[in-house]
C-alpha positions as CSV (number, residue, x, y, z in Angstrom):
1,M,-0.3,-31.5,19.9
2,T,-3.5,-29.9,21.3
3,V,-5.0,-26.5,20.3
4,A,-3.9,-25.1,23.5
5,E,-0.3,-26.5,23.4
6,H,-0.1,-25.2,19.5
7,E,-1.3,-21.7,20.8
8,N,1.3,-21.7,23.7
9,S,4.2,-22.7,21.3
10,R,3.1,-19.9,18.8
11,V,3.0,-17.5,21.5
12,R,6.5,-18.7,23.1
13,A,7.9,-18.4,19.6
14,A,6.7,-14.8,19.0
15,A,8.0,-13.7,22.3
16,W,11.4,-15.2,21.4
17,L,11.3,-13.3,18.2
18,R,10.5,-10.0,20.1
19,A,13.2,-10.8,22.5
20,H,15.8,-11.4,19.7
21,P,14.8,-9.1,16.9
22,G,18.6,-9.1,15.6
23,L,18.5,-12.9,14.9
24,A,15.3,-12.8,13.2
25,E,16.3,-10.0,11.0
26,F,19.5,-11.7,10.0
27,G,17.7,-14.9,9.6
28,I,15.4,-13.3,7.1
29,V,18.1,-11.4,5.2
30,G,20.3,-14.3,5.1
31,G,17.5,-16.4,3.8
32,C,16.9,-13.8,1.0
33,L,20.5,-13.6,-0.1
34,L,20.8,-17.6,-0.2
35,L,17.8,-17.5,-2.5
36,Y,19.5,-14.7,-4.5
37,F,22.7,-16.8,-5.0
38,L,20.8,-20.1,-5.7
39,V,18.6,-18.5,-8.5
40,R,21.6,-16.6,-9.7
41,G,23.5,-19.8,-9.9
42,G,20.6,-21.6,-11.7
43,V,20.5,-19.5,-15.0
44,V,23.9,-20.9,-16.4
45,N,22.6,-22.7,-19.4
46,Q,22.6,-20.0,-22.0
47,P,26.5,-19.9,-23.1
48,E,25.8,-19.1,-26.8
49,Q,23.7,-16.1,-26.0
50,A,25.9,-14.9,-22.9
51,F,29.0,-14.8,-25.3
52,N,27.0,-12.9,-28.1
53,H,25.9,-10.4,-25.5
54,A,29.3,-9.9,-24.3
55,A,30.3,-9.2,-27.9
56,D,27.6,-6.7,-28.1
57,V,28.7,-4.9,-24.8
58,I,32.3,-4.7,-26.2
59,G,30.9,-3.1,-29.5
60,L,28.8,-0.8,-27.6
61,E,31.9,0.4,-25.5
62,K,33.9,0.8,-28.6
63,R,31.1,2.8,-30.3
64,L,31.0,5.1,-27.0
65,G,34.9,5.2,-26.8
66,F,35.5,3.7,-23.5
67,F,36.7,0.2,-24.2
68,W,39.6,0.5,-21.8
69,E,39.7,-2.7,-20.1
70,P,42.3,-4.7,-22.2
71,E,44.8,-1.8,-21.9
72,W,44.1,-1.5,-18.1
73,Q,44.9,-5.4,-17.7
74,Q,47.9,-4.9,-20.1
75,A,49.2,-2.2,-17.6
76,I,49.3,-4.6,-14.8
77,R,50.3,-7.8,-16.5
78,N,53.8,-8.2,-15.4
79,S,53.0,-7.1,-11.8
80,S,52.2,-9.9,-9.5
81,F,51.7,-7.3,-6.7
82,Q,49.1,-5.6,-8.7
83,S,47.3,-8.8,-9.8
84,H,47.1,-10.1,-6.3
85,L,46.1,-6.5,-4.9
86,W,43.0,-6.3,-7.2
87,D,42.1,-9.9,-6.7
88,Y,41.9,-9.3,-3.1
89,V,39.9,-6.0,-3.5
90,Y,37.6,-7.8,-5.5
91,F,37.0,-10.7,-3.1
92,W,37.7,-9.0,0.5
93,L,35.8,-5.7,-0.1
94,H,32.7,-7.5,-1.3
95,A,30.8,-9.9,1.1
96,P,33.0,-9.6,4.1
97,V,32.5,-6.0,4.0
98,I,29.1,-6.1,3.5
99,V,28.5,-8.4,6.4
100,V,30.4,-6.4,9.0
101,A,28.9,-3.2,7.9
102,A,25.4,-4.7,8.1
103,I,25.9,-6.0,11.6
104,W,27.4,-2.5,12.7
105,L,24.6,-0.6,11.1
106,Y,21.9,-2.8,12.5
107,F,23.1,-2.5,16.2
108,R,24.2,1.3,16.0
109,H,22.2,2.9,13.2
110,Q,18.9,1.0,12.5
111,S,17.2,3.6,10.5
112,V,20.2,3.6,8.0
113,Y,20.4,-0.2,8.1
114,A,16.6,-0.5,7.2
115,L,16.8,2.0,4.3
116,F,20.0,0.3,2.7
117,R,18.7,-3.2,3.5
118,S,15.7,-2.6,1.4
119,A,17.8,-1.1,-1.4
120,F,20.1,-4.3,-1.4
121,L,17.0,-6.5,-1.5
122,V,15.2,-4.4,-4.3
123,S,18.7,-4.5,-6.5
124,A,19.1,-8.2,-5.9
125,L,15.5,-8.7,-7.4
126,I,16.5,-6.5,-10.4
127,G,19.6,-8.1,-10.9
128,L,18.2,-11.7,-10.9
129,F,15.6,-10.8,-13.4
130,V,18.2,-9.2,-15.8
131,Y,20.6,-12.3,-15.2
132,A,17.8,-14.5,-16.4
133,V,16.8,-12.6,-19.3
134,Y,20.0,-11.1,-20.6
135,P,23.0,-13.4,-19.7
136,V,26.3,-11.7,-20.4
137,A,29.7,-13.5,-20.2
138,P,32.5,-11.6,-18.4
139,P,35.9,-10.3,-20.0
140,R,37.7,-13.1,-18.3
141,L,35.8,-15.6,-20.4
142,M,36.1,-13.7,-23.9
143,T,39.3,-15.8,-24.6
144,A,40.1,-19.2,-26.4
145,A,40.1,-20.9,-23.0
146,G,36.7,-19.4,-22.1
147,F,35.1,-20.2,-25.3
148,R,36.4,-24.0,-24.8
149,E,35.3,-24.2,-21.4
150,Y,31.6,-23.5,-22.2
151,G,31.7,-25.3,-25.7
152,V,31.1,-22.2,-27.9
153,T,32.1,-23.1,-31.4
154,A,32.6,-19.5,-32.7
155,A,36.2,-18.2,-33.3
156,P,37.3,-16.5,-29.8
157,P,38.3,-12.8,-29.9
158,Q,41.7,-11.8,-29.2
159,F,41.3,-8.9,-26.6
160,G,44.2,-10.2,-24.4
161,F,41.9,-10.6,-21.3
162,Q,43.3,-12.5,-18.2
163,D,41.5,-14.5,-15.6
164,T,43.8,-13.1,-12.7
165,M,41.8,-14.7,-9.9
166,R,42.3,-18.1,-11.4
167,E,45.9,-17.6,-12.4
168,Y,47.2,-15.6,-9.2
169,S,44.7,-16.0,-6.5
170,P,43.9,-19.1,-4.2
171,I,40.6,-17.5,-3.5
172,S,38.1,-18.1,-6.4
173,Y,34.4,-17.8,-6.8
174,Q,34.7,-20.7,-9.3
175,A,35.8,-23.2,-6.6
176,E,34.0,-26.5,-6.9
177,S,32.3,-26.0,-3.7
178,L,30.9,-22.7,-4.7
179,K,29.6,-23.6,-8.2
180,P,25.9,-24.3,-7.2
181,F,25.8,-20.3,-6.2
182,V,28.0,-19.0,-9.1
183,N,26.5,-17.9,-12.3
184,P,29.4,-16.9,-14.7
185,F,27.1,-15.1,-16.8
186,A,25.9,-12.7,-14.3
187,A,28.0,-9.7,-15.8
188,I,25.3,-7.1,-16.0
189,P,24.6,-5.4,-13.7
190,S,27.8,-5.4,-11.7
191,L,26.2,-5.6,-8.3
192,H,29.8,-6.3,-7.1
193,F,30.3,-2.6,-7.9
194,G,26.8,-1.3,-7.2
195,W,26.7,-2.9,-3.8
196,A,30.0,-1.2,-2.9
197,F,28.6,2.1,-3.7
198,L,25.4,1.1,-1.6
199,I,27.5,0.0,1.4
200,G,29.8,3.2,1.2
201,L,26.8,5.6,1.2
202,A,25.4,3.6,4.1
203,I,28.5,4.0,6.2
204,A,28.7,7.7,5.1
205,A,24.9,8.2,6.2
206,A,25.8,6.7,9.6
207,L,29.1,8.5,10.4
208,R,28.2,11.9,8.9
209,N,31.8,12.9,8.7
210,W,34.9,13.0,6.7
211,L,35.8,9.5,7.2
212,G,32.4,8.4,6.0
213,A,32.8,10.6,3.0
214,M,36.3,9.0,2.2
215,I,34.8,5.5,2.6
216,A,31.7,6.4,0.3
217,I,34.0,7.6,-2.2
218,G,37.0,5.3,-1.9
219,L,35.1,2.0,-1.6
220,P,33.3,2.2,-5.0
221,V,36.5,3.5,-6.6
222,L,38.6,0.6,-5.5
223,M,35.7,-2.0,-6.5
224,L,35.6,-0.2,-9.9
225,F,39.2,-1.1,-10.6
226,G,38.7,-4.5,-8.8
227,V,36.0,-5.7,-11.1
228,T,37.7,-4.6,-14.3
229,L,41.4,-5.3,-13.6
230,T,40.2,-8.9,-12.7
231,A,38.3,-9.0,-16.0
232,N,35.3,-9.9,-14.0
233,H,33.1,-7.0,-15.5
234,F,33.0,-4.6,-18.2
235,L,33.0,-0.9,-17.4
236,F,29.4,-0.9,-19.0
237,D,28.3,-3.4,-16.5
238,A,29.4,-1.2,-13.6
239,V,27.4,1.7,-15.1
240,V,24.4,-0.5,-15.3
241,G,25.1,-1.6,-11.7
242,I,25.2,1.9,-10.1
243,L,22.0,2.8,-11.9
244,V,20.2,-0.2,-10.5
245,C,21.5,0.6,-7.0
246,W,20.5,4.3,-7.5
247,F,16.9,3.2,-8.5
248,A,16.7,0.7,-5.6
249,L,17.9,3.1,-3.2
250,A,15.2,5.5,-4.4
251,A,12.6,2.7,-4.3
252,A,13.6,1.9,-0.6
253,F,13.2,5.7,0.3
254,C,9.8,5.8,-1.2
255,F,9.0,2.5,0.5
256,S,10.2,3.9,3.9
257,R,8.2,7.2,3.6
258,A,5.1,5.4,2.6
259,A,5.5,3.0,5.5
260,V,6.0,6.0,8.0
261,A,2.7,7.7,6.6
262,V,0.8,4.5,7.0
263,R,1.9,4.2,10.7
264,R,1.3,7.6,11.5
265,R,-2.3,7.2,10.0
266,Q,-3.0,4.2,12.1
267,A,-1.9,6.0,15.1
268,L,-3.8,9.0,14.7
269,S,-7.0,7.1,13.4
270,P,-8.7,6.5,16.9
271,L,-8.2,10.4,17.5
272,G,-9.5,11.2,14.2
273,R,-12.7,9.6,14.8
274,T,-15.6,11.7,16.3
275,A,-18.4,10.2,18.2
276,P,-21.7,10.7,16.8
277,L,-23.9,13.5,18.5
278,I,-26.4,12.2,21.0
279,G,-29.9,12.2,19.6
280,A,-28.9,13.3,16.1
281,E,-31.0,10.7,14.4
282,G,-34.0,12.1,16.1
283,D,-33.6,15.7,15.4
């Protein structure tokens, strides 16, 4: 390919991206999410640490007085309806809702979309860092079966946790085809809960009415019960998840304000320059 042909190809590609900004945007975001899940799934070789850290979380919750997860699970133990309900909340109100809401926000409320997209990406980066340096086993693995599955030789605890998605639901993140994307020790922070909070807040910011407010409240509340009643997260994980997402949203807001300020300076800079006075050097 000649230099001219290469330049023409580059110009055509740039023109195509300008004509299809949505495809370029979703390509970038999709690539970032793929990287997130691949890296998240790559830090799975620390089972002893992960189970020890989970025991530390349980100890902390007990000291703070809110180790309620076993009692909550016990309350729905004999209800297949409840078990199925929270399995479906955990699965269907996560990725499917995020994808649908992102498409709607991008085409109808781009300023809201841009802010919350940045918050999602910042929270994902924080999550990946914590998953790598502080792996934590979820409650559903704090059982004899969970200890055997990952070859942990210590005596398993007897809290009565139950992996409801494995027992009751045909949908499972632990399906063989999804294992390259799954990190079973990514309990803290719970971005399952944190992202439900972010997407609910984004919808509320876009709608600005009572329906948006209900979604902003209802979605994270449902997901809080979804992550705990399926034994995929501790309550402490959810607390850390929402703190991470609050920080990410604040960082995204600061980035947005800084970008606006830079664009304004760039737009005003030609007007701010004054021409030198004629003959000034000779006076």
